[in-house]
C-alpha positions, 0 to 999 in steps of 0.5 A: 815928434817921432816917426819911428817905424814909419816908411816915407816915400819922397819924390824929387828927393835928389835935391832942394826941398825934396832932399831936405824933406827926406833927411828931416823925415829920416832924422825923425825916425822914418825909413825913407824911400828916395825917388828922383831921376838921378840915381847918382844924386839919390845915392848921395842923399841915401849915404848922408842919411845912413851916415847919420844912422838913418835908413834910406833906399833908392828908387830911380823914377821919372814921375812923368812916366806912369809905368815908372811910378807903378814899378817904383812903388811896387819895388818900394813896398816889396823892399820896405814892406809898406808906405805910411807917408807920401810926399809929392814934391817932384816939380818942374818949371817951363816959364813963358808968357801964355801967348807964347807958351808951347803946348808941350811945355804946358803938358810937361809941367802939368804932368810932372807937377800935378798928374804925377801926384794923383798917380802916386796917391793911387799907388799908396791909398789901398794899403793906407786904407787897410792899415787905417793910417796914412799921411799924404803931403803935397808940395804946392807953392805960393804961386798956386795961391796968387798966380804969377805972370809967365807961369800959367802952367806952373801956377795951374799945376800948383793950384790943382794940387791944392784942390787935389789935397782937399778932395783926397782929404774928404775921401779918406779922412774916415780911415785916419788918413790925412792929406795936406799941402805945404805951400812954400814961398820964395825958397833958396833952391836951384829952381828959384835961382833961375828966377829974374833977380828983380822978381826975387828982390821985389818979393823979398821986400814983401816978406815980413820976416825979411829973408828967403826961406830954406829947404829945411824950413819946408822940411820941418813943416812936412815932418810935423804934418807927417806926425801924430801931433798933426792927426787932427789936421787935414785938407789944410794948406800950410803956408811956409812963406815968411808972411809973403802971403797971409790969410 
């Protein structure tokens, strides 16, 4: 699998799954536009990629801000010439039982996890249609498939990403643009480190492979879906969960 000559834009690229995806795409030959709120962390990722002879550029971005999205994508296309691959990874949690959940926490999660993906897709879709090639990959979650108590906002946003993925796949498939989702299970990241220990222990007992996933496990799936080898896969949700959810 080679992505030589391709340009990828990864949101939430400063840490966790996004960082791993950016590094893996760069290792596969792509030039990577790194986007997240922390420029300092992005520069660290970019330096790691460059040290390994890869190409990366940094674009500070808060995906909950529509104007920042427009500016970042315009800058990336201006600097790198195009965007072939979009990885919508940025996400947040604001967990609370629904009876106590504040409207602001609902809005923050939906805007960051779901609305931002729609806005980012809008920024790349015209050029992908013109060049008749593109890869759009949305990072959803097993909880978007099963639901999770205390995460009505998060589960809704991730389920929404699955619907968005299928709708976009139908809209742009005739132009050799694919749109897929990757649904991680329990992955060892800063975000999952905040989950209650009893929840993580219970989930681990239900994972047939007997271990939690790593960001690199997810990144490998993203790299595959970005490649020519995945050209006949679209509208698909690729589960990377160790067997936690099957079917």
